[in-house]
N, C-alpha and C positions, 0 to 999 in steps of 0.2 A: 402302211411297212410299219414291221416290226417287227425292234429298236432291241435290244438285249447288251444294255450296262455291265460289268464287269467288273464292280472295284476287287482290291483288294490293300490299298494305306490304308493305316492310320490317319483316322480325320487330318489330328489338327496338330498336322509333323512337323509345318516349320511352311508348308509352301502351300499352293491354291487346288492340290489337285483335286484334291474329292468337291470341294467349294464347283470347281467349270466343271466338274462332269455332271457333278448335279445340274448347275445352272442350262449345261447340253441338254440331259436329259428332257427338267422343266422344259424347256422352245422347242422339243419337238417331239413334246405334250402334244403344247400347248395349239402347236400347226397338225392334229387330228392322226399325228400315230401314233399305234399302240405302243409302248415303252413298258418296258419289262427291268427291274434295278433285280440283281442280285450282291449280296454283300457275303464276303469272304474274304480269310486271313483276319488281320487288322483293324477291316472297314465295319466290319463286324459291331464295334463300339457305339456308329455310327445309329444303329435300331436301338441302345439302352439309353433312356430314362438314367441315370444314375451320370451317363457322360456331357462332364459341362463343358460349356462353352468357358477355353479361358482369358482370360482378360484381354491379352495381345491381341484375340482376333473379331472383324468386325461383326462375322454370320452362324449362326448358330445351328451347324449343322441339323443337329438331333433336329431342331424342332422343324428344319426346311426341309428331308428328307421324312418328317412325319406327314405335314404336309401336303406333298406330294403323294400320301400313300391317301389318304382321307381323299385328294381330289382323283385318284383312278389310275393313278399310276402304280401295277402292278411289284408287289416287292416281295424277295422271298431272302432269306438269311439260313446262310449257314451253323443250320444242327452242329453237326461238329464243332465248329470252330468258336460257340458258346463256349466249350468248357476249354478250349486250346488255343484261346486268340485275343488280342486286344488287350489293354492295361486292364479293364474290366471281367477278368476271365472267373466266367459261374454266374454272372452277377446276368438275367432274366434281360428278355425282349419286348423293348412298349408296347407290341401286341402277338399274341402266346400265335396266333394263326399263322406267322413268317418265319414261323421256325424249318424250316427246308433240307433236301440231302441234297449227298450229288448226280443221283438217278433226276431230279426236281429239275435241276440246272443242266445234266444236259439231252433233259426232252427239250428245254427251253433254245436251248444252241442244233435241235433240229428243227427247230418248227419258227424261228425269227432267221431274218430274211438281213439283219448285221451286228454284228458282232461287237461291241468295245470295249474296250478294257482301259479300266484308271487303277 
């Protein structure tokens, strides 16, 4: 099954929303699903090396998403949001090839069986 996760929230916002979404994506991928992640709005900070885990958080979400990408989960990050969103506006993403467009997101939505948002 093709499953698309769309993240919107700031990674370290005092909740476990982003972490739980990544955990679910990882488990579904490990079960053999084609998992795709699209980061937009303030969630784009999860794709920036300059975003360091706060001391009061157990999990490093940037490291987590980088490992998921390295292991084969498809990842795209909103190009417009790079300059407009997150705490680290205009900072680069950890891999230039993940920078994407709304057109790419629309294609992924059309191609997938399920869309889940966090």
